[in-house]
N, C-alpha and C positions, 0 to 999 in steps of 0.2 A: 707684304704685311697686310691695304686694304684692305691688306690683307687682311668680323666676327660680327624679318623681325622675329623675334624669338617665339617661344611656344605659345602663340596666341590662338584663341579659338579660330577656326578656319573660316574663310570667306563664305563658303557655301552654308555654314551654320549661322552666320551673322546676318542681321537685318540691314546693317550698314555696310555699304561697299567699302572694301579696302581702298583708301584714297591714293593708291599708287598711280603714277602717270605712265601710260603705255609707252610713250616715247622715251621716258627716262629708263624704263626697263630695257628698251632697245639700245639706249645709250650705254647701259651697263655692258651689253654684249659687244657693241660696235667699237667702243673706244679702245679696246684691247689694253686697258690699263687696270689699276687696282679697283675701280668700280666693279669690275667683273669678280674680282676676288672678294670684295666686300659683300656683294650680294650672296655669294656662296657661303661665306662665313656667317652672315647675319641671319639667314633664314633657312638653315638646313632642314629643320623639322617642318616648317611650313611648306616647303617644297615637297617633302616626302608625304605629308598628310594630304596635300591637294592632288597628288598623283592618283589618277583613277585606278581603282582596284581591279586589275586585270590579271587573269591567270597566266601572266607572262613568266616563263621559266628563267630564273636568274642563275640556277645551278641545279644539279640533279636532286630531285626531291624537294626543292626549295622554290616556291612560287611567290609572286608578289602578293597574292591574296593571303597566303599564310603569314608573310612578314607583317602585313598590315593588321591582321588579326592579333598577332602577338603584341603589337604596339597599342592596340585598343581592346584589351581583354574583357573589360566591362564597360557599360554604357557611360559611366561617370569618370573614366580615367583614360588618358592617353599619355604615352611616354616615348622616349627615343634617346638615341645616343650618337655621337660621332667621334672620329679620330682624324686629326689633321697632322700628317708627318711631313716635315720640310727639311731639305738639305740646302743650305745657302752659302754662297761664297761672294765676298765683296773685296774689291781692291781700290785703293786711293779714294775713299769716300770724302776726304777733305780736299781732293784735287791736288794732293801733295804726295810726291813719291816717297817721302819719309814715312807715310802712313804704313802701318803693318797690315798685311792682309788679314781679313776676318773670315773664318770658316766655322760654321756651327750647324747643329741640328736642333730642331724644335719639334716637340710632340705635344699637341694640345688635345686633351680628353674632355668631353662634355657629356652630361646626361641631363635630361629635362623631363618634366611632367606637367600635364594639365589636369586639374581636378575640377569636375563640373557637378557639384551636388544638386544644382537646379538648372533649369533652362536659361535663367537670366543671370546667374552668377557663376564665375569660375575663378580658379586660383592657379597661377602658373609660376614655376620656378625652374632654374637651371643652375647646375654646379659645374665649375670649370677647374681644370688642373693642367699646368704646363711643366714639362720636363725638358731641360736643355742639356746639350752636350757641346762644350766649347772645344774646338780643335786647334784653331789658330786665332790670335798669336799664342805661341807656346806657353808664355807666362800665365795665360788664362785657361790652360787646358785642364778641364775637369767637368764632371757631371754636376749640374745644379738642379736640386729638387725644388720645385715651386711650392705654391700654397693652394689650398682649396678655397675658391671664391664663388659666392653666389652672385653671378652676373645678371640674373633675371630673378625677380621676386615681386610679383604684383597680383592685384585683384582686379577683376573686370566685372562691371555691372552693365547689363544690357537687357532690359525687359523685352519679352517676346513681342514682335510686331511693332517695336518702337523705332523711332528715327534718331536715337542718340545712344551713345556709349561712353562710359567713364572707366578709365583705367588708372589705378593709383599704385605707385611703387617703382621698383627698378625695372626699366624697360628700354627697348630700342626704338628709334624713330626713322629707320631706313625707309619704311613704306610711306612716309610723307612725300616722297618724290622730290626732295630738296637737297640732294646729295652734294651740291656745289658748296653749301655752307652749313648744312645740318646732316651729320651722319655719325660722327664718333665723339661721344661725350667724354671719353677718357683719352685725351690727346697725347699723353706721355706714355701710354700703355701699349703702344704698337697695335698689333692685330689680336692681342690676347682678349681684350674686352672692348665693347663700344657702347656701353649703357649710359642712360640718363636716369637720375633720381628725381622723380616728380610725379605730376598728375597730367593726364591727357583727356580732354573732353572732345568728342566728335559729334557734330550735329548735321544731319542731312535734311535740307529744306524740303518742304512738301512738293515743290516743283521738280524735284529730282535732278535739277541742273546745277545746284549750288551746294557746297559742303563747307562747313566752318570747323576748323581745328583750333583749339585753345590749349596751350601747354604751359604749365608752371614747372620750374625746375630749381633745384638747389644742389649743385654739384660741389662736392668736397674734394680738395686736392689729395687728401690721404685716403688710402683704401680702407682704413679701419674706422672712419668717422661715423658711418651709419650702421654698417653690417660687417664687423671684423672678420677677415679671412681666418681660416683654420691654418695654424702654423704660419703666421704672417712672415713674409720675408722683408726685412727693413730696406733692402736694396731695391725693392719694387714697390715701396709704399706710396710713392707719389704718382697718382694717376693723372694729375693735371698740375699746372704751375700754381694755381690759386683757387680759392673757393669762389664759386660763381652762383649768384641768384638771378633769376630772370624769367622771362616768359616769351611766348610766341603766339601770334595769331596768323592763321593761314586760311584765306578764302579762295576756294576753287570753283570756277565756273566752266560748265561744259555746254553752254547754249548753242554755240556754233558747231556745225558738223565737223568732225575730225579735228577739233581744236580744243585745247585746254588752256585756260587762263588762270594763273595763280598770282595772288598778292600776299606776300609774306612780310610781317613786321616782327622784329626781334628786339627786346630790351634786355640788356645784360649789365649787371653790376658785379665787378670783380673786386674782391677784398685783397688787401696787401698779403703776399705770401712769403714763405720761408726761402724760396729759391731765388737766385740772382736773376733768373729769366721771368720772374713774376711780373705781371702787369696789373695795375689797379685803376679803377675809374668806372664811369658810366657811359654807355653808348646805346644808340638806337640804329638799327639797320633796316632799311626798306628795300625789298627786292621783288619786283614784278618778274614773272616768267611766262613765256608763251611756248606752247608745243603744238605743232601743226603737222598733219599728214595730208599732203595735197592729193596724193594718189598712191598706187602700189609701189611706185618708184621713188618719189621724192618726199622727204620729211625734213623738219627743222625744229630745233629747240634753241631758245635764246633767253638770257636773263641778264639783268643789270642790278647793281646795288649801290645805294648811297648810304654812307655811315657818318653820323654826327655824334658829338659828345665831348667827353674829357677823358684823357688817358695819361697816367703818370704826371698829373698836374699840368698837362698841356692841352690846349684845345685840340679836338679830334675832328677831322674832316677828310674822308676817304671815299673812293669810288672804284668800281670795277664792273666787268661784264664778260660774258662768254656767249658765243653764238656758233652753232654748228649746223651744217646742211649735209644730209646723207642721201646718197643715191643707191637704191637697191636694184641690182641688175635683173633680178627675177630669173636667173639662169639655173642650170642644173647643179652648180656648186654654191648657190646661195651667196654670191659675192656681193660685197657692199663697199662703197667708197665714201669717205666723208672728209670734209674740209671745215676748218673752223678758225676762230681768232679769239684770244683771251687777253684782257687787259686788267691789271691789278696795280693800283696807284702806289707810288713809293714815297717814303718820307724824305723831304728835301733836306732836313736837318738845319740847325742854325737859326730857326725861327720859333715863334710861340705856338705853332700849329703842327700837329702830327698828321701827316697825310698818308702814312703807310696803311695799306688795306689790311683789314683784320679778317682772316678766313674763318673766324669763329670755330664751329665744329666741323669744318671741312678739312681739318688737318689730319689726313690719312693719305696713303700713296695714290691720290687721285691723278696726279701728274707723273710722279716718278717714285720708284722704289729707292733709288740712290739718295734722293733728296730727303728721305726719312732718316738717313744716317748723317747727312751733311749738316754741319754747323758753321759754315763759312760766313754766311750773311747775317743771321739773326740769333744763332745759338739755340733755336727751337726747332723741333722736328716738324717737317711738312708745313712750315710757316710761309705759305705761298703769298707773296707780296712783292711789290716793286718789280713787276715783270709784264712785258707784253710779248705775245708770241702767236704767230700763225701755226697751224698744225694740219697734217694730212694723215689719213689712215686707210687701211684696206683690210678686209677679212674675207675668208672663203671657207667652205666646208666641202672639200673634195671627196670625202667618203663619209659614210654614216658614222656619227658620233665623233668625228674628227674636225677640228677647227684650227685654222692658222690666222693670225692677225698681227699687224704691225703698225706703228705710228712713227712719224718724224716730226720733231718740233724744234725749230731754232728759237732761242730765248734771248730777250733783250731787257735791259734795265732802264726805265724812264728816268730814274734818279741815281745819284752816286754819293750818298751821304757818308760812306766810309772811304771814299777815294783818297789815296795817298798813304793808307796804312800798309802793314806788311802783306796783306792779302789782296787788296783792291788797288787797281791802277787809278791814276788821278783823273783821267778824262775819257775813258772808254766805256762802252755800254753793252757790248756783246757778251752775254753770259755763256753761250755755248750751244752745241748741238745735242739734242736728246733723241736717242734711237731706242725703240722698244719693240720686242717681239715676243709672242707667246704661241705655244702649240698645246692644244688640249685634246684629250681623248677620254671618253667615258666608256668604261667596260660595261657598266649597267647603270641604273638609276642610283645605285648605292656605292659605286666605286668609280671615282673620277681622278684623273691625273693631269698634270700640266708641267711644262718646262718654260721658264722665263729667262730671257737674256736682255739686258739693258745696258746702255753705255751713255755717258755724258762726256763730250769732248769740250772742255772749258775754253772760253774765248778770252778776248783781251780786256774784259771787265776785271779780270784777276791778274795779279802780278805773275811774272814768269815762273816763280817757284810754286804757284798754285794753278798750274795748267796741265797737270798730269791727268790722263784719261782715266775716268772711273768706270768700273765694270761690276755688274751685279748678275749673278746666275742663281737660279733656284729650280729645284725639282720638288714636286709635291704629289702626295697621294692623299686623297680625301675619302674617308669611309663614313657612310651614314647608315644608321639602322632606324 
């Protein structure tokens, strides 16, 4: 799913550096999880635009230089398009053998444009359409035509030679480098869209070591609240569980060599929603993050979060953290090995304080594809909470444009608030084994493919009827113009 930053003016044209953290970009590659997919989906045109224009032959009579010229026909216009085609198969997503297998195809089409009437002002937009073909279960077998949605629509103001930039409108925040809790603003929408509605101000300090990001957002649960889709599908109208108003402040420091220090503060107000899974209340999340590259071999990224406030009329106090160390072998196959540990507090239940960690806008398949479909614990997709887990992963590139990667993660629950119900055992904590593998091949810069296989073997945290092995398989072709 991780599976969709959008048509922004490119870094070489901006006076302000794009505030992405290098190690987070490496993390996208190394984790072999949906961060990799999210980066591919979220910034296809930026990747293409930043590619150096070289006369590399992509096919007979078709050069990269010619492709880029068609995408930038005049000085004030850039445009592009992509197609993502997926075949997905899923079995036992609720860890129950009574589940019917799910098999479907998804085709997402997008086209975008940047209009730059002056050197300091630009306008960006992107339209998206998804077509689905449901194969299993048989009762659902049919083609489903989607809707046309503008998932990017923003204006950017950045005076020449200035140290600030202002962007207002529908936009993505992937390049903030905070993908642990800030990535997907449309948490119920899967990988179809990932936008935020709001304003983002970036200030680069004169010392060139500090950058401040200020974000205001107002996310609406329904897709037609701000900008109605064309031929809206009511079955897809809820992009989130509730309306959310809030803001973020991110201070980034690069004073120390090969080190990036981030301080992120997020305020979120959730209004009562229509859905049973809606949450309401106010919360503040404080998250420091450090990224270090000690040398060519060793690097590390770590972050921790403290959350306070009130949620569903209960006091709210939660905490979590994640740390990962990566070793790059610097060998002929570019192999990398990483180990890490993640902790997300769980709600104890039965008292006046809710201790369940809120993943905020980190609810995408950051950890698992299957857990995007699973509703066993919270009823919400990718609601990563109540879990601690070590993990280990490895990647290699044995041939040009070919990459293999895999991760293993045993998962445990620090709390068992649902213990004793039909799905959860009374006194056990082992959630299960998560195994993930991906194989990627890039034919050209514009044609990429991958195959994913993932399995969760549930543990004794669940009752015997809910310990069936879950399996997810996906094949994908991604075309970018």
